[in-house]
C-alpha positions in Angstrom: 159.0 137.2 164.9 160.6 139.6 162.1 163.7 141.7 163.0 164.7 144.8 160.9 167.8 146.6 161.2 169.2 149.7 160.3 172.2 152.0 161.1 171.1 155.3 162.5 174.2 157.7 163.1 177.8 156.4 162.6 177.7 154.9 165.9 174.4 153.3 167.2 172.2 150.4 165.3 168.4 150.6 165.2 166.5 147.0 165.7 163.3 147.1 164.6 161.3 143.9 166.6 157.2 142.9 165.4 155.8 139.5 166.4 155.4 137.9 170.1 158.8 137.2 171.0 157.6 134.2 173.1 159.9 131.6 173.8 159.4 130.1 169.6 160.0 133.9 168.6 163.2 134.3 170.7 164.7 131.3 169.3 163.9 132.1 165.7 165.5 135.5 165.8 167.4 134.9 168.5 170.8 134.3 166.4 170.1 137.4 164.4 169.9 139.6 167.1 173.0 139.0 168.8 174.7 138.6 166.2 172.9 142.5 164.5 173.3 143.6 168.3 176.4 142.2 170.1 178.7 141.1 167.3 179.0 145.1 166.1 179.8 145.9 170.0 177.8 149.4 168.6 174.7 151.3 170.3 171.7 150.1 170.1 168.2 151.4 170.5 165.2 148.2 169.8 162.1 149.1 168.9 159.4 147.4 170.2 156.2 149.1 168.8 155.8 145.8 166.8 156.2 143.6 170.1 151.8 142.2 171.2 153.9 139.6 173.7 157.0 139.4 175.9 157.8 135.9 178.0 160.7 135.4 180.1 162.8 133.9 177.0 162.0 137.5 175.3 163.1 138.9 178.6 166.6 136.4 178.6 167.7 137.2 175.2 167.3 141.2 175.4 168.6 141.2 179.0 172.0 138.8 177.7 172.5 140.8 174.8 172.7 144.3 176.6 175.0 142.6 178.8 177.2 141.5 176.5 176.6 144.5 174.7 178.5 146.4 177.7 181.3 144.5 178.0 181.8 145.6 174.7 182.2 149.5 175.7 178.1 150.2 174.1 174.9 150.9 175.5 171.1 149.0 174.6 168.3 151.7 175.2 164.6 149.6 174.2 161.8 151.7 173.3 158.3 152.3 172.1 156.3 149.2 174.0 153.1 149.1 174.0 151.2 148.4 177.1 150.8 145.1 177.6 155.2 144.7 177.0 155.8 147.4 179.5 153.4 145.9 182.1 155.7 142.8 181.9 159.0 144.8 181.8 158.1 146.7 185.0 156.9 143.6 186.7 160.4 142.0 185.8 162.1 145.6 186.8 163.6 145.0 183.5 164.3 148.9 183.6 167.0 148.5 186.2 169.6 146.3 183.8 168.0 147.8 180.6 167.5 151.2 179.7 163.6 152.0 178.8 162.6 155.4 176.6 159.6 156.0 175.2 160.2 157.2 171.4 163.2 156.7 169.3 164.9 160.1 170.1 164.1 159.5 173.4 165.9 156.2 173.0 168.8 157.8 170.8 168.8 161.2 173.7 169.9 158.7 176.0 173.0 156.9 174.4 173.9 161.1 173.4 173.2 160.3 169.7 
């Protein structure tokens, strides 16, 4: 699992994930993901176009980070999930917890960026 963090505008971080967001993948990037997303307390868009699979530990990482970010007054939006990943999100009703967009532009628009 790879992670790349970039700044998009003044108060938004873009985190691009690549690989399998399963238990080993979530464990591999968990600390860096949390440090990149939650610690700064800025809005974040999460690029999932390179994520081929997501399991319960990956969902847990996304949900716990989104909730921690919300406590800091910021928001996370996911975007670009491939069909297989999107199916898992729908089954888990993840959109009830974290906003999900199709494109980066839509994700930024949901943040008002």
